[in-house]
Backbone as XML, in Angstrom:
<?xml version="1.0"?>
<chain id="A" units="angstrom">
  <residue number="1" name="UNK">
    <atom name="N" x="17.624" y="-21.736" z="-36.088"/>
    <atom name="CA" x="16.428" y="-21.283" z="-35.721"/>
    <atom name="C" x="16.409" y="-19.901" z="-36.376"/>
  </residue>
  <residue number="2" name="UNK">
    <atom name="N" x="15.385" y="-19.424" z="-36.801"/>
    <atom name="CA" x="15.260" y="-18.059" z="-37.557"/>
    <atom name="C" x="14.640" y="-17.192" z="-36.584"/>
  </residue>
  <residue number="3" name="UNK">
    <atom name="N" x="14.754" y="-16.044" z="-36.760"/>
    <atom name="CA" x="14.233" y="-14.781" z="-36.063"/>
    <atom name="C" x="13.183" y="-14.303" z="-36.522"/>
  </residue>
  <residue number="4" name="UNK">
    <atom name="N" x="11.960" y="-14.211" z="-35.559"/>
    <atom name="CA" x="10.864" y="-13.649" z="-36.103"/>
    <atom name="C" x="10.851" y="-12.127" z="-35.793"/>
  </residue>
  <residue number="5" name="UNK">
    <atom name="N" x="10.732" y="-11.345" z="-36.347"/>
    <atom name="CA" x="10.662" y="-9.902" z="-36.303"/>
    <atom name="C" x="9.352" y="-9.324" z="-35.761"/>
  </residue>
  <residue number="6" name="UNK">
    <atom name="N" x="9.227" y="-8.525" z="-34.955"/>
    <atom name="CA" x="7.722" y="-7.993" z="-34.643"/>
    <atom name="C" x="7.190" y="-7.029" z="-35.631"/>
  </residue>
  <residue number="7" name="UNK">
    <atom name="N" x="6.319" y="-6.505" z="-35.494"/>
    <atom name="CA" x="5.938" y="-5.204" z="-36.211"/>
    <atom name="C" x="6.483" y="-3.926" z="-36.000"/>
  </residue>
  <residue number="8" name="UNK">
    <atom name="N" x="6.514" y="-3.189" z="-37.010"/>
    <atom name="CA" x="7.607" y="-1.996" z="-37.001"/>
    <atom name="C" x="6.528" y="-0.814" z="-35.921"/>
  </residue>
  <residue number="9" name="UNK">
    <atom name="N" x="7.535" y="-0.332" z="-35.229"/>
    <atom name="CA" x="6.642" y="0.749" z="-34.314"/>
    <atom name="C" x="6.756" y="2.147" z="-34.688"/>
  </residue>
  <residue number="10" name="UNK">
    <atom name="N" x="7.374" y="2.329" z="-35.797"/>
    <atom name="CA" x="7.484" y="3.707" z="-36.382"/>
    <atom name="C" x="5.940" y="4.470" z="-36.510"/>
  </residue>
  <residue number="11" name="UNK">
    <atom name="N" x="5.940" y="5.564" z="-36.073"/>
    <atom name="CA" x="4.706" y="6.095" z="-36.368"/>
    <atom name="C" x="3.640" y="5.767" z="-35.192"/>
  </residue>
  <residue number="12" name="UNK">
    <atom name="N" x="4.080" y="5.070" z="-34.136"/>
    <atom name="CA" x="3.011" y="4.891" z="-33.249"/>
    <atom name="C" x="3.210" y="5.573" z="-31.942"/>
  </residue>
  <residue number="13" name="UNK">
    <atom name="N" x="2.227" y="5.605" z="-30.881"/>
    <atom name="CA" x="2.548" y="6.258" z="-29.908"/>
    <atom name="C" x="3.149" y="5.496" z="-28.854"/>
  </residue>
  <residue number="14" name="UNK">
    <atom name="N" x="3.903" y="6.166" z="-28.030"/>
    <atom name="CA" x="4.836" y="5.422" z="-27.048"/>
    <atom name="C" x="3.825" y="4.617" z="-26.181"/>
  </residue>
  <residue number="15" name="UNK">
    <atom name="N" x="4.062" y="3.383" z="-25.717"/>
    <atom name="CA" x="3.229" y="2.533" z="-24.794"/>
    <atom name="C" x="2.842" y="3.318" z="-23.394"/>
  </residue>
  <residue number="16" name="UNK">
    <atom name="N" x="1.979" y="3.131" z="-22.849"/>
    <atom name="CA" x="1.540" y="3.970" z="-21.437"/>
    <atom name="C" x="1.648" y="2.912" z="-20.444"/>
  </residue>
  <residue number="17" name="UNK">
    <atom name="N" x="2.504" y="3.376" z="-19.583"/>
    <atom name="CA" x="3.051" y="2.243" z="-18.403"/>
    <atom name="C" x="2.418" y="2.885" z="-17.323"/>
  </residue>
  <residue number="18" name="UNK">
    <atom name="N" x="2.146" y="2.057" z="-16.244"/>
    <atom name="CA" x="1.707" y="2.370" z="-14.944"/>
    <atom name="C" x="2.841" y="2.820" z="-14.256"/>
  </residue>
  <residue number="19" name="UNK">
    <atom name="N" x="4.113" y="2.267" z="-14.003"/>
    <atom name="CA" x="5.304" y="2.407" z="-13.083"/>
    <atom name="C" x="6.092" y="3.413" z="-13.877"/>
  </residue>
  <residue number="20" name="UNK">
    <atom name="N" x="6.558" y="4.257" z="-13.252"/>
    <atom name="CA" x="7.337" y="5.421" z="-13.277"/>
    <atom name="C" x="8.907" y="4.617" z="-13.952"/>
  </residue>
  <residue number="21" name="UNK">
    <atom name="N" x="9.226" y="3.679" z="-13.427"/>
    <atom name="CA" x="10.445" y="2.985" z="-13.861"/>
    <atom name="C" x="10.381" y="2.509" z="-15.345"/>
  </residue>
  <residue number="22" name="UNK">
    <atom name="N" x="9.064" y="2.032" z="-15.689"/>
    <atom name="CA" x="8.802" y="1.364" z="-17.045"/>
    <atom name="C" x="8.602" y="2.467" z="-18.091"/>
  </residue>
  <residue number="23" name="UNK">
    <atom name="N" x="8.524" y="3.999" z="-17.731"/>
    <atom name="CA" x="7.865" y="4.838" z="-18.616"/>
    <atom name="C" x="9.325" y="5.433" z="-19.505"/>
  </residue>
  <residue number="24" name="UNK">
    <atom name="N" x="8.885" y="5.665" z="-20.681"/>
    <atom name="CA" x="10.020" y="6.355" z="-21.446"/>
    <atom name="C" x="10.036" y="7.724" z="-20.951"/>
  </residue>
  <residue number="25" name="UNK">
    <atom name="N" x="11.511" y="8.153" z="-20.912"/>
    <atom name="CA" x="11.736" y="9.503" z="-20.514"/>
    <atom name="C" x="11.813" y="10.543" z="-21.879"/>
  </residue>
  <residue number="26" name="UNK">
    <atom name="N" x="11.756" y="11.883" z="-21.193"/>
    <atom name="CA" x="11.934" y="12.747" z="-22.560"/>
    <atom name="C" x="13.219" y="12.917" z="-23.314"/>
  </residue>
  <residue number="27" name="UNK">
    <atom name="N" x="14.228" y="12.444" z="-22.571"/>
    <atom name="CA" x="15.334" y="12.435" z="-23.397"/>
    <atom name="C" x="15.755" y="11.338" z="-24.357"/>
  </residue>
  <residue number="28" name="UNK">
    <atom name="N" x="14.838" y="10.291" z="-24.250"/>
    <atom name="CA" x="14.718" y="9.296" z="-25.155"/>
    <atom name="C" x="13.936" y="9.372" z="-26.362"/>
  </residue>
  <residue number="29" name="UNK">
    <atom name="N" x="13.383" y="10.325" z="-26.351"/>
    <atom name="CA" x="12.663" y="10.709" z="-27.784"/>
    <atom name="C" x="13.088" y="12.050" z="-28.324"/>
  </residue>
  <residue number="30" name="UNK">
    <atom name="N" x="13.011" y="11.839" z="-29.742"/>
    <atom name="CA" x="13.546" y="12.954" z="-30.573"/>
    <atom name="C" x="12.607" y="14.159" z="-30.391"/>
  </residue>
  <residue number="31" name="UNK">
    <atom name="N" x="13.413" y="15.435" z="-30.357"/>
    <atom name="CA" x="12.635" y="16.546" z="-30.070"/>
    <atom name="C" x="11.801" y="16.860" z="-30.785"/>
  </residue>
  <residue number="32" name="UNK">
    <atom name="N" x="11.873" y="16.512" z="-32.304"/>
    <atom name="CA" x="10.826" y="16.925" z="-33.316"/>
    <atom name="C" x="9.416" y="16.137" z="-33.043"/>
  </residue>
  <residue number="33" name="UNK">
    <atom name="N" x="9.589" y="15.013" z="-32.692"/>
    <atom name="CA" x="8.526" y="14.126" z="-32.458"/>
    <atom name="C" x="7.704" y="14.698" z="-31.036"/>
  </residue>
  <residue number="34" name="UNK">
    <atom name="N" x="8.528" y="15.180" z="-30.084"/>
    <atom name="CA" x="8.020" y="15.719" z="-28.865"/>
    <atom name="C" x="7.003" y="17.292" z="-29.078"/>
  </residue>
  <residue number="35" name="UNK">
    <atom name="N" x="7.689" y="17.904" z="-30.142"/>
    <atom name="CA" x="7.040" y="19.183" z="-30.588"/>
    <atom name="C" x="5.834" y="18.892" z="-31.232"/>
  </residue>
  <residue number="36" name="UNK">
    <atom name="N" x="5.739" y="17.985" z="-31.910"/>
    <atom name="CA" x="4.420" y="17.522" z="-32.733"/>
    <atom name="C" x="3.705" y="16.887" z="-31.617"/>
  </residue>
  <residue number="37" name="UNK">
    <atom name="N" x="3.844" y="16.072" z="-30.533"/>
    <atom name="CA" x="2.971" y="15.497" z="-29.967"/>
    <atom name="C" x="3.389" y="16.096" z="-28.375"/>
  </residue>
  <residue number="38" name="UNK">
    <atom name="N" x="3.132" y="17.071" z="-27.659"/>
    <atom name="CA" x="2.996" y="17.477" z="-26.551"/>
    <atom name="C" x="2.174" y="16.721" z="-25.500"/>
  </residue>
  <residue number="39" name="UNK">
    <atom name="N" x="1.233" y="16.148" z="-26.290"/>
    <atom name="CA" x="0.176" y="15.368" z="-25.255"/>
    <atom name="C" x="0.923" y="14.386" z="-24.627"/>
  </residue>
  <residue number="40" name="UNK">
    <atom name="N" x="1.936" y="13.652" z="-25.202"/>
    <atom name="CA" x="2.399" y="12.285" z="-24.705"/>
    <atom name="C" x="3.073" y="12.592" z="-23.176"/>
  </residue>
  <residue number="41" name="UNK">
    <atom name="N" x="3.518" y="13.873" z="-23.121"/>
    <atom name="CA" x="3.932" y="13.990" z="-21.614"/>
    <atom name="C" x="2.812" y="14.493" z="-20.658"/>
  </residue>
  <residue number="42" name="UNK">
    <atom name="N" x="1.836" y="14.922" z="-21.032"/>
    <atom name="CA" x="0.605" y="15.360" z="-20.265"/>
    <atom name="C" x="-0.187" y="14.097" z="-20.017"/>
  </residue>
  <residue number="43" name="UNK">
    <atom name="N" x="-0.485" y="13.223" z="-20.750"/>
    <atom name="CA" x="-1.119" y="11.878" z="-20.570"/>
    <atom name="C" x="-0.508" y="10.839" z="-19.965"/>
  </residue>
  <residue number="44" name="UNK">
    <atom name="N" x="0.834" y="11.260" z="-19.702"/>
    <atom name="CA" x="1.586" y="10.161" z="-19.000"/>
    <atom name="C" x="2.039" y="9.127" z="-19.826"/>
  </residue>
  <residue number="45" name="UNK">
    <atom name="N" x="2.180" y="9.146" z="-21.304"/>
    <atom name="CA" x="3.035" y="8.149" z="-22.012"/>
    <atom name="C" x="4.400" y="8.432" z="-21.689"/>
  </residue>
  <residue number="46" name="UNK">
    <atom name="N" x="4.978" y="9.647" z="-21.493"/>
    <atom name="CA" x="6.536" y="10.056" z="-21.383"/>
    <atom name="C" x="6.651" y="10.714" z="-20.011"/>
  </residue>
  <residue number="47" name="UNK">
    <atom name="N" x="7.747" y="10.177" z="-19.244"/>
    <atom name="CA" x="7.889" y="11.078" z="-17.965"/>
    <atom name="C" x="9.007" y="12.090" z="-18.334"/>
  </residue>
  <residue number="48" name="UNK">
    <atom name="N" x="8.872" y="12.937" z="-17.679"/>
    <atom name="CA" x="10.031" y="14.194" z="-17.495"/>
    <atom name="C" x="11.371" y="13.667" z="-17.110"/>
  </residue>
  <residue number="49" name="UNK">
    <atom name="N" x="12.483" y="14.382" z="-17.396"/>
    <atom name="CA" x="13.809" y="13.710" z="-17.026"/>
    <atom name="C" x="13.936" y="13.932" z="-15.490"/>
  </residue>
  <residue number="50" name="UNK">
    <atom name="N" x="13.804" y="14.726" z="-14.841"/>
    <atom name="CA" x="14.042" y="14.990" z="-13.491"/>
    <atom name="C" x="15.276" y="15.999" z="-13.494"/>
  </residue>
  <residue number="51" name="UNK">
    <atom name="N" x="15.408" y="16.132" z="-12.092"/>
    <atom name="CA" x="16.419" y="17.101" z="-11.520"/>
    <atom name="C" x="18.106" y="16.740" z="-12.359"/>
  </residue>
  <residue number="52" name="UNK">
    <atom name="N" x="18.318" y="15.586" z="-12.320"/>
    <atom name="CA" x="19.765" y="15.287" z="-12.927"/>
    <atom name="C" x="19.608" y="15.761" z="-14.339"/>
  </residue>
  <residue number="53" name="UNK">
    <atom name="N" x="18.705" y="16.101" z="-15.003"/>
    <atom name="CA" x="18.797" y="16.535" z="-16.438"/>
    <atom name="C" x="18.382" y="18.042" z="-16.442"/>
  </residue>
  <residue number="54" name="UNK">
    <atom name="N" x="18.323" y="18.666" z="-15.415"/>
    <atom name="CA" x="18.174" y="20.024" z="-15.527"/>
    <atom name="C" x="16.731" y="20.370" z="-15.345"/>
  </residue>
  <residue number="55" name="UNK">
    <atom name="N" x="15.830" y="19.459" z="-15.119"/>
    <atom name="CA" x="14.424" y="19.901" z="-14.803"/>
    <atom name="C" x="14.182" y="20.543" z="-13.340"/>
  </residue>
  <residue number="56" name="UNK">
    <atom name="N" x="13.110" y="21.316" z="-13.004"/>
    <atom name="CA" x="12.963" y="21.510" z="-11.746"/>
    <atom name="C" x="12.644" y="20.838" z="-10.324"/>
  </residue>
  <residue number="57" name="UNK">
    <atom name="N" x="11.940" y="19.644" z="-10.989"/>
    <atom name="CA" x="11.667" y="18.651" z="-10.006"/>
    <atom name="C" x="11.712" y="17.072" z="-10.692"/>
  </residue>
  <residue number="58" name="UNK">
    <atom name="N" x="11.741" y="16.029" z="-9.806"/>
    <atom name="CA" x="11.877" y="14.906" z="-10.402"/>
    <atom name="C" x="10.430" y="14.503" z="-10.579"/>
  </residue>
  <residue number="59" name="UNK">
    <atom name="N" x="9.982" y="13.249" z="-11.629"/>
    <atom name="CA" x="8.768" y="13.095" z="-11.990"/>
    <atom name="C" x="8.320" y="12.168" z="-10.666"/>
  </residue>
  <residue number="60" name="UNK">
    <atom name="N" x="6.932" y="12.384" z="-10.276"/>
    <atom name="CA" x="6.392" y="11.658" z="-9.193"/>
    <atom name="C" x="5.647" y="10.199" z="-9.845"/>
  </residue>
  <residue number="61" name="UNK">
    <atom name="N" x="5.967" y="9.375" z="-9.219"/>
    <atom name="CA" x="5.131" y="8.003" z="-9.714"/>
    <atom name="C" x="3.953" y="8.042" z="-8.800"/>
  </residue>
  <residue number="62" name="UNK">
    <atom name="N" x="2.826" y="8.154" z="-9.720"/>
    <atom name="CA" x="1.571" y="8.226" z="-9.410"/>
    <atom name="C" x="0.804" y="6.911" z="-8.742"/>
  </residue>
  <residue number="63" name="UNK">
    <atom name="N" x="1.422" y="6.106" z="-9.089"/>
    <atom name="CA" x="0.898" y="4.482" z="-8.955"/>
    <atom name="C" x="1.688" y="4.143" z="-7.482"/>
  </residue>
  <residue number="64" name="UNK">
    <atom name="N" x="2.706" y="4.676" z="-7.254"/>
    <atom name="CA" x="3.097" y="4.558" z="-5.900"/>
    <atom name="C" x="2.436" y="5.432" z="-4.845"/>
  </residue>
  <residue number="65" name="UNK">
    <atom name="N" x="2.069" y="6.652" z="-5.442"/>
    <atom name="CA" x="1.249" y="7.453" z="-4.250"/>
    <atom name="C" x="0.125" y="6.924" z="-3.804"/>
  </residue>
  <residue number="66" name="UNK">
    <atom name="N" x="-0.520" y="6.265" z="-4.989"/>
    <atom name="CA" x="-2.092" y="5.735" z="-4.824"/>
    <atom name="C" x="-2.024" y="4.499" z="-3.906"/>
  </residue>
  <residue number="67" name="UNK">
    <atom name="N" x="-0.856" y="3.678" z="-3.936"/>
    <atom name="CA" x="-0.460" y="2.657" z="-3.230"/>
    <atom name="C" x="-0.376" y="3.121" z="-1.729"/>
  </residue>
  <residue number="68" name="UNK">
    <atom name="N" x="0.401" y="4.148" z="-1.404"/>
    <atom name="CA" x="0.534" y="4.697" z="-0.135"/>
    <atom name="C" x="-0.907" y="5.316" z="0.574"/>
  </residue>
  <residue number="69" name="UNK">
    <atom name="N" x="-1.668" y="5.858" z="-0.382"/>
    <atom name="CA" x="-2.986" y="6.252" z="0.134"/>
    <atom name="C" x="-3.707" y="5.119" z="0.538"/>
  </residue>
  <residue number="70" name="UNK">
    <atom name="N" x="-3.441" y="4.171" z="-0.316"/>
    <atom name="CA" x="-4.511" y="3.244" z="-0.024"/>
    <atom name="C" x="-4.092" y="2.438" z="1.414"/>
  </residue>
  <residue number="71" name="UNK">
    <atom name="N" x="-2.875" y="2.379" z="1.431"/>
    <atom name="CA" x="-2.382" y="1.575" z="2.954"/>
    <atom name="C" x="-2.711" y="2.587" z="3.949"/>
  </residue>
  <residue number="72" name="UNK">
    <atom name="N" x="-2.745" y="4.002" z="4.083"/>
    <atom name="CA" x="-2.879" y="4.788" z="4.937"/>
    <atom name="C" x="-4.205" y="4.482" z="5.355"/>
  </residue>
  <residue number="73" name="UNK">
    <atom name="N" x="-5.178" y="4.304" z="4.222"/>
    <atom name="CA" x="-6.494" y="4.104" z="4.618"/>
    <atom name="C" x="-6.732" y="3.025" z="5.295"/>
  </residue>
  <residue number="74" name="UNK">
    <atom name="N" x="-6.196" y="2.055" z="4.902"/>
    <atom name="CA" x="-6.188" y="0.630" z="5.546"/>
    <atom name="C" x="-5.925" y="0.421" z="6.899"/>
  </residue>
  <residue number="75" name="UNK">
    <atom name="N" x="-4.816" y="1.273" z="7.261"/>
    <atom name="CA" x="-4.180" y="1.387" z="8.512"/>
    <atom name="C" x="-5.177" y="1.994" z="9.319"/>
  </residue>
  <residue number="76" name="UNK">
    <atom name="N" x="-6.041" y="3.065" z="8.879"/>
    <atom name="CA" x="-6.760" y="3.884" z="9.753"/>
    <atom name="C" x="-8.116" y="3.213" z="9.919"/>
  </residue>
  <residue number="77" name="UNK">
    <atom name="N" x="-8.389" y="2.320" z="8.850"/>
    <atom name="CA" x="-9.646" y="1.379" z="9.154"/>
    <atom name="C" x="-9.291" y="0.548" z="10.300"/>
  </residue>
  <residue number="78" name="UNK">
    <atom name="N" x="-7.960" y="-0.068" z="10.387"/>
    <atom name="CA" x="-7.735" y="-1.015" z="11.454"/>
    <atom name="C" x="-7.451" y="-0.412" z="12.849"/>
  </residue>
  <residue number="79" name="UNK">
    <atom name="N" x="-7.368" y="0.838" z="12.864"/>
    <atom name="CA" x="-7.194" y="1.496" z="14.048"/>
    <atom name="C" x="-8.613" y="1.934" z="14.566"/>
  </residue>
  <residue number="80" name="UNK">
    <atom name="N" x="-9.553" y="2.031" z="13.727"/>
    <atom name="CA" x="-10.839" y="2.359" z="14.108"/>
    <atom name="C" x="-11.393" y="0.910" z="14.508"/>
  </residue>
  <residue number="81" name="UNK">
    <atom name="N" x="-11.044" y="-0.067" z="13.882"/>
    <atom name="CA" x="-11.793" y="-1.397" z="14.102"/>
    <atom name="C" x="-11.262" y="-1.813" z="15.553"/>
  </residue>
  <residue number="82" name="UNK">
    <atom name="N" x="-9.962" y="-1.473" z="15.847"/>
    <atom name="CA" x="-9.480" y="-1.820" z="17.157"/>
    <atom name="C" x="-10.012" y="-1.020" z="18.268"/>
  </residue>
  <residue number="83" name="UNK">
    <atom name="N" x="-10.257" y="-0.004" z="17.902"/>
    <atom name="CA" x="-10.950" y="0.804" z="19.106"/>
    <atom name="C" x="-12.324" y="0.580" z="19.453"/>
  </residue>
  <residue number="84" name="UNK">
    <atom name="N" x="-12.968" y="-0.092" z="18.260"/>
    <atom name="CA" x="-14.167" y="-0.488" z="18.743"/>
    <atom name="C" x="-14.496" y="-1.935" z="19.126"/>
  </residue>
  <residue number="85" name="UNK">
    <atom name="N" x="-13.528" y="-2.531" z="19.368"/>
    <atom name="CA" x="-13.526" y="-3.759" z="19.940"/>
    <atom name="C" x="-13.626" y="-3.695" z="21.510"/>
  </residue>
  <residue number="86" name="UNK">
    <atom name="N" x="-14.253" y="-4.731" z="22.225"/>
    <atom name="CA" x="-14.553" y="-4.746" z="23.550"/>
    <atom name="C" x="-13.335" y="-4.690" z="24.472"/>
  </residue>
  <residue number="87" name="UNK">
    <atom name="N" x="-13.605" y="-4.025" z="25.645"/>
    <atom name="CA" x="-12.162" y="-3.784" z="26.236"/>
    <atom name="C" x="-12.241" y="-4.765" z="27.054"/>
  </residue>
  <residue number="88" name="UNK">
    <atom name="N" x="-10.954" y="-5.239" z="27.605"/>
    <atom name="CA" x="-10.704" y="-6.288" z="28.543"/>
    <atom name="C" x="-11.403" y="-5.908" z="29.805"/>
  </residue>
  <residue number="89" name="UNK">
    <atom name="N" x="-11.713" y="-7.025" z="30.417"/>
    <atom name="CA" x="-12.193" y="-6.797" z="31.849"/>
    <atom name="C" x="-11.402" y="-5.926" z="32.729"/>
  </residue>
  <residue number="90" name="UNK">
    <atom name="N" x="-11.812" y="-5.405" z="33.656"/>
    <atom name="CA" x="-11.095" y="-4.693" z="34.722"/>
    <atom name="C" x="-10.455" y="-5.522" z="35.484"/>
  </residue>
  <residue number="91" name="UNK">
    <atom name="N" x="-9.501" y="-5.304" z="35.987"/>
    <atom name="CA" x="-8.759" y="-5.966" z="37.345"/>
    <atom name="C" x="-9.614" y="-6.046" z="38.468"/>
  </residue>
  <residue number="92" name="UNK">
    <atom name="N" x="-10.537" y="-5.239" z="38.847"/>
    <atom name="CA" x="-11.426" y="-5.487" z="39.917"/>
    <atom name="C" x="-12.539" y="-6.555" z="39.779"/>
  </residue>
  <residue number="93" name="UNK">
    <atom name="N" x="-13.061" y="-6.718" z="38.684"/>
    <atom name="CA" x="-13.754" y="-7.664" z="38.383"/>
    <atom name="C" x="-13.203" y="-9.056" z="38.584"/>
  </residue>
  <residue number="94" name="UNK">
    <atom name="N" x="-12.155" y="-9.118" z="38.244"/>
    <atom name="CA" x="-11.356" y="-10.585" z="38.377"/>
    <atom name="C" x="-10.915" y="-10.803" z="39.672"/>
  </residue>
  <residue number="95" name="UNK">
    <atom name="N" x="-10.864" y="-9.949" z="40.473"/>
    <atom name="CA" x="-10.398" y="-9.969" z="41.919"/>
    <atom name="C" x="-11.794" y="-10.442" z="42.472"/>
  </residue>
  <residue number="96" name="UNK">
    <atom name="N" x="-12.805" y="-9.810" z="42.150"/>
    <atom name="CA" x="-14.142" y="-10.265" z="42.975"/>
    <atom name="C" x="-14.573" y="-11.448" z="42.687"/>
  </residue>
  <residue number="97" name="UNK">
    <atom name="N" x="-14.150" y="-12.015" z="41.329"/>
    <atom name="CA" x="-14.531" y="-13.703" z="41.077"/>
    <atom name="C" x="-13.396" y="-14.307" z="41.943"/>
  </residue>
  <residue number="98" name="UNK">
    <atom name="N" x="-12.330" y="-13.991" z="42.007"/>
    <atom name="CA" x="-11.445" y="-15.138" z="42.986"/>
    <atom name="C" x="-11.812" y="-14.897" z="44.196"/>
  </residue>
  <residue number="99" name="UNK">
    <atom name="N" x="-12.297" y="-13.919" z="45.001"/>
    <atom name="CA" x="-12.708" y="-13.840" z="46.168"/>
    <atom name="C" x="-14.076" y="-14.610" z="46.262"/>
  </residue>
  <residue number="100" name="UNK">
    <atom name="N" x="-14.841" y="-14.609" z="45.444"/>
    <atom name="CA" x="-15.971" y="-15.333" z="45.235"/>
    <atom name="C" x="-15.770" y="-17.060" z="45.510"/>
  </residue>
  <residue number="101" name="UNK">
    <atom name="N" x="-15.103" y="-17.369" z="44.847"/>
    <atom name="CA" x="-14.128" y="-18.711" z="44.492"/>
    <atom name="C" x="-13.758" y="-19.097" z="45.909"/>
  </residue>
  <residue number="102" name="UNK">
    <atom name="N" x="-13.005" y="-18.235" z="46.616"/>
    <atom name="CA" x="-12.484" y="-18.507" z="47.924"/>
    <atom name="C" x="-13.500" y="-18.871" z="48.849"/>
  </residue>
  <residue number="103" name="UNK">
    <atom name="N" x="-14.575" y="-18.175" z="48.681"/>
    <atom name="CA" x="-15.661" y="-18.261" z="49.838"/>
    <atom name="C" x="-16.444" y="-19.627" z="49.500"/>
  </residue>
  <residue number="104" name="UNK">
    <atom name="N" x="-16.578" y="-19.957" z="48.022"/>
    <atom name="CA" x="-17.353" y="-21.111" z="47.725"/>
    <atom name="C" x="-16.389" y="-22.561" z="48.171"/>
  </residue>
  <residue number="105" name="UNK">
    <atom name="N" x="-15.135" y="-22.399" z="47.981"/>
    <atom name="CA" x="-14.183" y="-23.608" z="48.161"/>
    <atom name="C" x="-13.826" y="-23.521" z="49.683"/>
  </residue>
  <residue number="106" name="UNK">
    <atom name="N" x="-13.867" y="-22.332" z="50.179"/>
    <atom name="CA" x="-13.776" y="-22.461" z="51.996"/>
    <atom name="C" x="-12.280" y="-23.009" z="51.976"/>
  </residue>
  <residue number="107" name="UNK">
    <atom name="N" x="-11.404" y="-22.437" z="51.245"/>
    <atom name="CA" x="-9.908" y="-23.024" z="51.463"/>
    <atom name="C" x="-9.439" y="-24.176" z="50.946"/>
  </residue>
  <residue number="108" name="UNK">
    <atom name="N" x="-10.440" y="-24.841" z="50.211"/>
    <atom name="CA" x="-10.155" y="-26.073" z="49.595"/>
    <atom name="C" x="-9.594" y="-26.037" z="48.224"/>
  </residue>
  <residue number="109" name="UNK">
    <atom name="N" x="-9.334" y="-27.028" z="47.495"/>
    <atom name="CA" x="-8.681" y="-27.155" z="46.234"/>
    <atom name="C" x="-9.811" y="-27.276" z="45.339"/>
  </residue>
  <residue number="110" name="UNK">
    <atom name="N" x="-9.636" y="-26.622" z="44.154"/>
    <atom name="CA" x="-10.847" y="-26.466" z="43.044"/>
    <atom name="C" x="-10.972" y="-28.024" z="42.323"/>
  </residue>
  <residue number="111" name="UNK">
    <atom name="N" x="-10.157" y="-28.588" z="42.224"/>
    <atom name="CA" x="-10.254" y="-30.062" z="41.690"/>
    <atom name="C" x="-10.878" y="-30.882" z="42.565"/>
  </residue>
  <residue number="112" name="UNK">
    <atom name="N" x="-10.814" y="-30.613" z="43.786"/>
    <atom name="CA" x="-11.714" y="-31.731" z="44.843"/>
    <atom name="C" x="-13.197" y="-31.213" z="44.665"/>
  </residue>
  <residue number="113" name="UNK">
    <atom name="N" x="-13.638" y="-30.374" z="43.984"/>
    <atom name="CA" x="-15.146" y="-30.244" z="43.559"/>
    <atom name="C" x="-15.518" y="-31.276" z="42.702"/>
  </residue>
  <residue number="114" name="UNK">
    <atom name="N" x="-14.529" y="-31.732" z="41.899"/>
    <atom name="CA" x="-15.005" y="-32.616" z="40.558"/>
    <atom name="C" x="-14.590" y="-34.061" z="41.125"/>
  </residue>
  <residue number="115" name="UNK">
    <atom name="N" x="-14.171" y="-34.447" z="42.316"/>
    <atom name="CA" x="-13.920" y="-35.760" z="42.551"/>
    <atom name="C" x="-15.384" y="-36.369" z="42.932"/>
  </residue>
  <residue number="116" name="UNK">
    <atom name="N" x="-15.383" y="-37.655" z="42.653"/>
    <atom name="CA" x="-16.576" y="-38.455" z="42.864"/>
    <atom name="C" x="-16.393" y="-39.224" z="44.344"/>
  </residue>
</chain>
């Protein structure tokens, strides 16, 4: 079986990735290419190295931040939904109903009402 080679990637821009784990880091790119193309870092094609490589801060995964914000919005909607639901009947009303049934049954059994 022969191997089919893909097209050459020399002279092309690095791929744009959504997840931070899949992005190319600055240390993986030649410094002369980074000097010619500083927009690669600003547009998100290349991620900064992070504290381990001497940067001031670690890069932030924007997609993960968006997912957290989306989850927070969903949870807040659920809390609003739960607060708008009908409240349970109070215990006093339930006791009133039982008292009324006792007066109707006059001490008898409920099942006796349905016997023929």
